[in-house]
C-alpha positions in Angstrom: -51.3 -31.0 18.7 -53.9 -29.6 21.1 -51.6 -27.3 23.1 -52.1 -23.6 22.7 -49.6 -21.6 20.6 -47.9 -19.0 22.7 -45.7 -16.1 21.5 -43.4 -14.4 24.0 -42.8 -11.0 22.6 -42.2 -7.3 23.1 -44.8 -5.1 21.4 -42.3 -2.5 20.2 -40.1 -5.1 18.4 -40.6 -5.2 14.6 -39.8 -8.9 14.4 -42.4 -9.6 17.1 -45.0 -7.6 15.3 -44.2 -9.4 12.0 -44.5 -12.8 13.7 -47.8 -11.8 15.3 -49.1 -10.9 11.9 -48.0 -14.3 10.5 -49.7 -16.0 13.4 -52.9 -14.0 12.8 -52.8 -14.8 9.1 -52.4 -18.5 9.9 -55.9 -18.6 11.4 -54.6 -20.6 14.4 -55.5 -19.5 17.9 -52.6 -18.3 20.0 -51.8 -16.4 23.2 -49.5 -13.4 23.1 -47.4 -12.8 26.2 -45.5 -9.5 26.6 -42.7 -10.7 28.8 -42.1 -7.1 29.9 -45.5 -7.0 31.5 -45.6 -10.7 32.5 -41.9 -11.4 33.4 -40.4 -14.8 32.7 -39.2 -16.8 35.7 -35.8 -18.5 35.6 -37.6 -21.9 35.4 -39.8 -20.7 32.5 -36.7 -19.4 30.7 -34.9 -22.7 31.2 -37.9 -24.5 29.8 -38.0 -22.3 26.7 -34.3 -22.9 26.1 -34.9 -26.6 26.3 -37.8 -26.5 23.9 -35.8 -24.3 21.5 -33.0 -26.9 21.6 -30.5 -24.1 22.0 -28.1 -23.0 24.6 -28.7 -20.1 27.0 -26.0 -18.1 25.1 -27.8 -18.8 21.8 -30.8 -16.7 23.0 -28.6 -13.8 24.4 -29.0 -10.5 22.5 -25.3 -10.0 22.2 -25.6 -6.4 21.0 -27.1 -5.2 24.3 -24.5 -3.3 26.3 -25.1 -5.4 29.4 -24.5 -8.6 27.3 -20.9 -7.5 26.8 -20.2 -7.8 30.5 -21.6 -11.4 30.7 -18.8 -13.4 28.9 -17.5 -15.2 31.9 -20.7 -16.0 33.8 -22.4 -19.4 34.2 -25.6 -20.4 32.5 -27.5 -19.9 35.7 -26.1 -16.4 36.2 -26.9 -15.6 32.6 -30.5 -16.9 33.1 -30.8 -14.7 36.2 -29.5 -11.7 34.2 -32.0 -12.3 31.5 -34.9 -12.6 33.9 -33.8 -9.3 35.5 -33.1 -7.6 32.1 -35.5 -9.0 29.5 -33.8 -6.9 26.8 -31.1 -9.6 26.9 -33.5 -12.2 25.5 -33.7 -12.8 21.7 -37.3 -12.5 20.6 -39.9 -13.4 19.6 -40.1 -17.0 20.9 -43.1 -19.0 19.7 -44.0 -22.3 21.5 -46.4 -25.0 20.5 -46.5 -28.0 22.7 -43.0 -29.3 23.2 -41.5 -27.4 20.3 -40.4 -23.8 20.1 -38.9 -21.5 17.6 -36.9 -18.3 17.9 -38.6 -16.4 15.1 -35.7 -14.4 13.7 -36.6 -14.0 10.9 -40.3 -14.0 11.6 -40.9 -16.6 8.8 -39.4 -19.2 11.1 -42.8 -19.4 12.8 -44.1 -21.2 9.7 -41.8 -24.1 10.4 -43.5 -24.5 13.7 -47.0 -24.4 12.3 -46.4 -27.1 9.6 
C-alpha cells in the first residue's frame, strides 16, 4: 500500500496521543491532522465514515452534551453538526488507503498497520 497514513486527531486527547506514539514506534511515515485547526468538510467526514465501515451514529461522541439533542436528526444533519462541532466526532481516526480505524483503544491502529 503506497498511500500515506493519516491520523485525524485532537492534540489534547489522550487516546490520540497514545495512537500517535504507536504510529511513531511503528517506523511508518504518517501525516497528523488536527481537525480542530484543519476542519473536516462534510464530504471528508462522509468519506471517513465509509472507510471506517461504520454509521455516522457510530462515530458520534454520545457523552457530549450536544449529542444528547441529536437523537431525531438525519445522517446529513448529524454530519453537519459534527463538522460545526468537532467535539462530536470520536477520535482518533487513522486512514491508510481505503481502510480506516477508529483507534479506541489506541491499539486498534496495529490492525490497520498489519
